[in-house]
Structure formats: structure tokens, C-alpha cells
Kinemage of the C-alpha trace (Angstrom):
@kinemage 1
@onewidth
@group {chain A} dominant
@subgroup {mainchain}
@vectorlist {calphas} color= white
{ca met a 1} P 0.000 0.000 0.000
{ca ala a 2} L 1.083 3.518 -0.752
{ca met a 3} L -0.811 6.745 -0.989
{ca tyr a 4} L 0.402 9.653 -3.064
{ca leu a 5} L -1.270 12.710 -1.587
{ca val a 6} L -1.131 15.462 -4.214
{ca arg a 7} L -1.875 19.123 -3.606
{ca his a 8} L -3.345 20.558 -6.789
{ca gly a 9} L -0.994 22.431 -9.052
{ca lys a 10} L -0.748 26.185 -9.317
{ca ala a 11} L -4.089 27.665 -10.337
{ca gly a 12} L -5.164 31.081 -11.477
{ca ser a 13} L -5.803 33.768 -8.871
{ca arg a 14} L -9.024 33.476 -6.824
{ca his a 15} L -9.250 37.264 -6.955
{ca asp a 16} L -9.092 37.413 -10.759
{ca trp a 17} L -11.360 34.421 -11.394
{ca lys a 18} L -14.971 35.477 -12.088
{ca gly a 19} L -16.674 32.066 -12.093
{ca pro a 20} L -17.396 29.546 -9.346
{ca asp a 21} L -14.210 28.697 -7.453
{ca asp a 22} L -14.641 24.947 -8.111
{ca glu a 23} L -14.260 25.735 -11.818
{ca arg a 24} L -11.008 27.696 -11.448
{ca pro a 25} L -8.443 26.041 -13.754
{ca leu a 26} L -4.753 25.397 -13.463
{ca ser a 27} L -2.369 28.061 -14.668
{ca lys a 28} L 0.306 27.297 -17.275
{ca arg a 29} L 2.684 26.455 -14.442
{ca gly a 30} L 0.026 24.209 -12.869
{ca arg a 31} L -0.399 22.324 -16.157
{ca arg a 32} L 3.375 21.816 -16.325
{ca gln a 33} L 3.279 20.490 -12.750
{ca ala a 34} L 0.454 18.102 -13.679
{ca asp a 35} L 2.377 16.839 -16.705
{ca ala a 36} L 5.516 16.376 -14.585
{ca leu a 37} L 3.575 14.232 -12.081
{ca val a 38} L 3.326 11.573 -14.777
{ca gly a 39} L 7.092 11.067 -14.783
{ca leu a 40} L 7.219 11.219 -11.002
{ca leu a 41} L 4.396 8.776 -10.229
{ca ala a 42} L 3.576 6.633 -13.279
{ca asp a 43} L 5.842 3.757 -12.212
{ca arg a 44} L 4.700 3.620 -8.551
{ca gly a 45} L 2.038 0.914 -8.918
{ca ile a 46} L -0.941 3.263 -8.597
{ca val a 47} L -4.209 1.412 -9.207
{ca arg a 48} L -6.737 4.129 -8.243
{ca val a 49} L -6.861 7.893 -8.750
{ca phe a 50} L -9.110 10.062 -6.558
{ca ser a 51} L -9.718 13.791 -6.674
{ca ser a 52} L -11.692 16.611 -5.191
{ca pro a 53} L -14.358 17.583 -7.733
{ca ser a 54} L -12.686 20.985 -8.205
{ca val a 55} L -11.369 21.428 -11.735
{ca arg a 56} L -7.851 22.352 -10.578
{ca cys a 57} L -7.570 19.119 -8.560
{ca val a 58} L -8.954 16.940 -11.346
{ca his a 59} L -6.690 18.512 -13.956
{ca thr a 60} L -3.668 17.969 -11.698
{ca val a 61} L -4.062 14.173 -11.742
{ca glu a 62} L -5.743 13.722 -15.140
{ca pro a 63} L -2.491 13.325 -17.126
{ca leu a 64} L -1.345 10.656 -14.646
{ca ala a 65} L -4.689 8.849 -14.779
{ca asp a 66} L -4.631 8.974 -18.597
{ca lys a 67} L -1.112 7.517 -18.678
{ca leu a 68} L -2.182 4.709 -16.327
{ca gly a 69} L -5.468 4.074 -18.154
{ca leu a 70} L -7.452 4.819 -14.994
{ca pro a 71} L -10.511 6.975 -14.370
{ca val a 72} L -10.373 9.892 -11.946
{ca asp a 73} L -12.831 9.098 -9.162
{ca leu a 74} L -14.327 12.382 -7.926
{ca arg a 75} L -14.829 12.440 -4.160
{ca pro a 76} L -16.565 15.285 -2.309
{ca glu a 77} L -14.709 14.185 0.849
{ca leu a 78} L -11.574 15.698 -0.723
{ca gly a 79} L -13.186 19.095 -1.386
{ca glu a 80} L -12.206 22.308 0.361
{ca gly a 81} L -13.623 22.711 3.843
{ca thr a 82} L -14.704 19.091 4.275
{ca ala a 83} L -15.321 17.955 7.843
{ca lys a 84} L -12.419 16.082 9.425
{ca asp a 85} L -14.567 13.019 10.209
{ca asp a 86} L -15.657 12.710 6.565
{ca val a 87} L -12.057 12.920 5.370
{ca ala a 88} L -10.903 10.429 8.018
{ca gly a 89} L -13.507 7.886 6.972
{ca phe a 90} L -12.590 8.167 3.314
{ca val a 91} L -8.820 8.049 3.862
{ca gly a 92} L -9.115 5.110 6.259
{ca gly a 93} L -10.779 3.127 3.490
{ca leu a 94} L -7.834 3.713 1.141
{ca leu a 95} L -5.138 2.156 3.258
{ca ser a 96} L -5.250 -1.206 1.510
{ca thr a 97} L -4.654 0.123 -2.012
{ca thr a 98} L -2.054 2.152 -3.867
{ca ala a 99} L -3.681 5.406 -4.895
{ca ala a 100} L -3.053 8.965 -5.999
{ca val a 101} L -5.267 11.423 -4.119
{ca ser a 102} L -5.625 15.054 -5.263
{ca ser a 103} L -6.910 17.683 -2.864
{ca his a 104} L -6.530 21.236 -1.553
{ca gly a 105} L -4.147 23.159 0.664
{ca asp a 106} L -6.600 23.174 3.567
{ca met a 107} L -7.274 19.440 3.306
{ca ile a 108} L -3.757 18.019 2.879
{ca pro a 109} L -2.813 18.918 6.489
{ca val a 110} L -6.105 17.453 7.743
{ca ile a 111} L -5.388 14.171 5.944
{ca leu a 112} L -1.808 14.074 7.214
{ca glu a 113} L -2.918 14.783 10.772
{ca val a 114} L -5.586 12.051 10.608
{ca leu a 115} L -2.934 9.602 9.417
{ca ala a 116} L -0.591 10.747 12.187
{ca ala a 117} L -3.235 10.311 14.890
{ca asp a 118} L -4.791 7.084 13.633
{ca his a 119} L -1.927 5.315 11.842
{ca gly a 120} L 1.289 6.542 13.450
{ca leu a 121} L 2.502 8.770 10.621
{ca asp a 122} L 5.487 10.706 11.977
{ca leu a 123} L 5.241 14.319 10.824
{ca pro a 124} L 7.663 17.156 11.487
{ca asp a 125} L 6.191 20.119 13.374
{ca asp a 126} L 6.294 22.372 10.322
{ca tyr a 127} L 5.671 20.156 7.317
{ca pro a 128} L 5.511 21.571 3.778
{ca cys a 129} L 2.513 21.471 1.464
{ca ala a 130} L 3.323 23.516 -1.652
{ca lys a 131} L 1.050 23.583 -4.681
{ca gly a 132} L 1.890 20.651 -6.942
{ca ser a 133} L 3.725 18.776 -4.186
{ca val a 134} L 3.216 15.141 -3.219
{ca trp a 135} L 3.364 13.297 0.086
{ca glu a 136} L 4.367 9.676 -0.483
{ca leu a 137} L 2.803 7.711 2.370
{ca ala a 138} L 3.470 4.012 2.943
{ca asp a 139} L 3.034 1.286 5.524
{ca asp a 140} L 6.394 0.479 7.123
{ca gly a 141} L 5.414 -3.170 7.646
{ca ala a 142} L 5.156 -2.705 11.415
{ca gly a 143} L 1.759 -1.025 11.472
{ca arg a 144} L 3.029 2.549 11.202
{ca met a 145} L 3.131 4.907 8.262
{ca thr a 146} L 6.107 6.664 6.789
{ca gly a 147} L 5.895 9.904 4.862
{ca thr a 148} L 8.235 11.392 2.306
{ca tyr a 149} L 7.668 14.863 0.902
{ca leu a 150} L 8.247 15.265 -2.831
{ca ala a 151} L 8.707 18.914 -3.853
{ca pro a 152} L 6.553 20.259 -6.698
{ca pro a 153} L 7.764 19.240 -10.138
{ca gly a 154} L 7.744 21.552 -13.109
């Protein structure tokens, strides 16, 4: 089992975007980050791809899903502002599969903290979560989780 927790790539400015925030797309840099995720994650044995329904999250993992021949499973539990209990229930159900999971800057820390509290993930006090970054999370074989931060590509 491994989980690749992806913060969506760089998107256009909330201030400048006139439509619904869930429809705000990736910027050019964000699209480059999404394309670079393919090279970073395509050979990691991913069998499922999940995303917040927000366009910027979906578009971040779409190139990877396309390369792997997998659908992107949209999950409201990964959306901005989701209740911690909803996220915890969803993430707990993923621990037996190898998946890429795309979400938002407010939700990545929630997911990491749930995994720390419930599954022994050891997190530094001030852990990074840049746009386009990935947390590689894996079972260490002794019932605890390890986490490795992968800086944003592209």
C-alpha cells in the first residue's frame, strides 16, 4: 500500500477568477506540474486515482490517470472545507490500495494529521505542502506509516 497525496498544481488567482471557485483552472505552471507528475508517479504501482471535484484538482491528476489508463474518481470528501470526520472515513478506506489522491491546501494537512493520529505517521512540526507537491505515504510493515515529501515538479 502507498498513498500519493497530491496538492493541486498552481491555479489562477481566486481574486481574478470570475466564475465559481470549483471551476477555477490550473495556470500554465500548474499544467506543467500536472504533466511532470506523470514522470514522477507513473511507475509507482498506482491502481486508483481520486480527486476533489474541483477542476484544478482533477486537472492535476488527469495526465497521470490517462497515462495509467485509470478513471479519476471524484470524491466530495476531498473538497475544500470538508469535515475532518468525513475525510478520516474516506482516507481510512484507502489504506489497503495504492492510490493517488488530489486535494486542496486546507485538506492536505487534515489528511496528514488524521494519518498521524490514527496510523502513526510521523510528521515534522512544520511540514511543507506547496502547490503541486506530493506526500508519499506508505506502511512500514510494522503497522506505522512513513511519509516522504516530494517537492513540486515543473
